C-alpha positions in Angstrom: -216.7 -122.6 46.0 -218.6 -124.7 43.4 -218.8 -121.7 40.8 -215.0 -121.0 41.1 -214.4 -124.9 40.6 -216.6 -124.6 37.4 -214.8 -121.4 36.4 -211.5 -123.3 36.6 -212.7 -126.3 35.1 -213.7 -124.3 31.8 -210.4 -122.7 31.7 -208.7 -125.7 31.8 -210.8 -127.5 29.1 -210.8 -124.4 26.8 -207.0 -124.2 26.5 -206.5 -126.4 23.8 -209.1 -124.1 21.4 -207.2 -121.2 22.6 -204.0 -122.8 21.6 -205.4 -123.7 18.0 -206.8 -120.1 17.7 -203.3 -118.8 18.1 -201.8 -121.0 15.7 -204.3 -120.1 13.1 -203.7 -116.3 13.9 -200.0 -117.1 13.7 -200.3 -118.8 10.3 -202.4 -115.9 8.9 -200.0 -113.2 10.1 -197.0 -115.2 8.5 -198.9 -115.1 5.2 -198.8 -111.2 5.5 -195.2 -110.8 6.1 -193.2 -109.3 3.4 -189.8 -111.0 3.3 -187.0 -109.1 2.0 -185.2 -110.1 -1.2 -181.7 -111.8 -1.0 -180.0 -108.4 -2.4 -181.7 -106.6 0.6 -180.5 -109.3 2.9 -176.8 -108.9 1.6 -176.8 -105.3 1.6 -178.0 -105.0 5.3 -175.8 -107.6 6.2 -172.9 -105.6 4.9 -174.1 -102.5 6.5 -174.2 -104.3 10.0 -170.8 -105.8 9.6 -169.2 -102.4 8.6 -170.8 -100.8 11.3 -169.6 -103.4 13.9 -166.0 -102.9 12.4 -166.4 -99.0 12.6 -167.7 -99.1 16.2 -164.9 -101.6 17.2 -162.2 -99.1 15.7 -163.9 -96.2 17.8 -164.0 -98.0 21.0 -160.4 -99.1 20.3 -159.1 -95.5 19.8 -160.9 -94.2 22.9 -160.1 -96.9 25.2 -156.6 -96.5 24.3 -156.6 -92.7 24.6 -158.3 -93.0 28.0 -155.9 -96.0 29.1 -152.7 -93.7 28.1 -154.2 -90.8 29.9 -154.9 -92.7 32.9 -151.2 -94.3 33.0 -149.9 -90.8 32.6 -152.0 -89.4 35.5 -150.7 -92.5 37.5 -147.0 -91.9 36.7 -147.2 -88.1 37.8 -148.9 -88.7 40.9 -146.8 -91.7 41.9 -143.3 -89.4 41.9 
């Protein structure tokens, strides 16, 4: 029981060092990051916006076709 308490105490007292090491590693990794240029950000943002509109149009057309088909099926079977 005393060994378990000592292990727990060591874990509790060791967390500040672990947190400090984590933030040091985080800073090191952030220095290694290659950030995109402003032109790349604008270009990829434009591609994303265009894709969103293209998918919205695609799903609108598909939804409309399915909706009209289901409506016609309901009309045929409700006679």
